[in-house]
C-alpha positions as CSV (number, residue, x, y, z in Angstrom):
1,M,2.0,-15.8,7.7
2,D,1.7,-18.8,10.0
3,S,4.2,-18.2,13.3
4,K,4.4,-22.3,13.1
5,M,6.7,-21.7,9.7
6,P,10.9,-23.2,10.8
7,E,12.4,-20.0,10.3
8,I,15.6,-21.7,8.0
9,A,17.6,-18.8,7.9
10,R,17.6,-15.0,8.6
11,F,20.2,-12.5,7.0
12,Y,20.2,-8.2,5.8
13,G,17.0,-8.6,8.1
14,I,15.3,-11.3,5.8
15,V,14.1,-13.8,7.6
16,I,13.9,-17.5,5.4
17,K,10.6,-19.9,6.4
18,L,9.9,-23.5,5.4
19,F,6.4,-24.6,5.8
20,F,5.7,-28.2,5.2
21,G,2.1,-29.0,4.8
22,D,2.1,-25.6,2.4
23,H,0.8,-26.5,-1.1
24,P,3.1,-27.0,-4.3
25,P,5.8,-26.5,-6.2
26,P,7.9,-26.7,-3.1
27,H,8.8,-23.1,-2.6
28,F,9.9,-21.1,0.7
29,H,9.1,-17.7,2.2
30,A,11.3,-14.8,2.5
31,V,10.4,-11.6,5.2
32,Y,12.0,-8.3,4.5
33,G,9.5,-6.2,7.1
34,E,6.0,-6.1,5.8
35,H,7.4,-7.7,2.4
36,I,7.2,-11.4,1.2
37,G,7.7,-13.4,-1.1
38,L,7.2,-16.8,-2.1
39,F,10.1,-18.1,-3.6
40,N,10.3,-21.4,-6.6
41,I,12.8,-24.0,-4.8
42,D,13.0,-25.7,-8.4
43,T,13.1,-22.6,-10.7
44,M,14.0,-20.4,-7.6
45,E,11.5,-17.1,-9.7
46,M,9.7,-15.3,-7.3
47,I,6.1,-16.9,-7.9
48,E,3.9,-14.6,-5.4
49,G,4.5,-11.0,-3.0
50,D,5.9,-7.6,-2.9
51,L,9.9,-8.2,-1.8
52,P,11.8,-5.2,-3.2
53,G,14.3,-5.8,-5.5
54,R,17.3,-5.5,-3.8
55,A,15.9,-8.2,-1.1
56,R,14.9,-10.4,-4.2
57,K,18.2,-10.6,-5.3
58,L,20.0,-11.1,-2.1
59,V,17.7,-14.1,-1.3
60,N,18.5,-15.4,-4.6
61,E,21.9,-15.4,-4.4
62,W,21.2,-17.5,-1.2
63,A,18.5,-19.5,-1.7
64,T,20.6,-20.7,-5.1
65,M,23.5,-21.5,-2.9
66,Y,21.0,-23.6,-0.8
67,Q,18.9,-24.8,-3.9
68,S,20.0,-28.8,-3.0
69,E,19.9,-28.3,0.6
70,L,15.9,-26.6,0.4
71,K,14.9,-29.5,-2.4
72,E,16.0,-31.8,0.4
73,M,14.3,-30.4,3.2
74,W,10.5,-30.2,1.5
75,N,11.3,-33.6,-0.1
76,K,12.3,-35.4,3.5
77,Q,10.2,-32.8,5.7
78,E,13.0,-32.8,7.7
79,F,13.8,-29.2,9.0
80,H,17.3,-27.8,9.9
81,N,19.0,-24.0,9.9
82,L,21.6,-23.2,7.0
83,P,24.2,-21.0,7.4
84,P,22.8,-16.8,6.2
85,L,24.1,-15.0,3.4
86,D,27.5,-13.8,4.3
């Protein structure tokens, strides 16, 4: 994973990153230990990776709350932090 990818949130040991020069579809990366998942921003589906089920559920819960912000960040390519999952 590219270390230049900005971290936009961190919760329960999960790090969410977004990389603007990345390939379509619009997506973000979730890193949990040695596991990585790529999530489609439009569908919230994990489209690639090996994230464990519990971490995947937490990421989905968080991403659903901030889906419009994630879409806006991807479209405008303006990075900012988002709150963690409580």
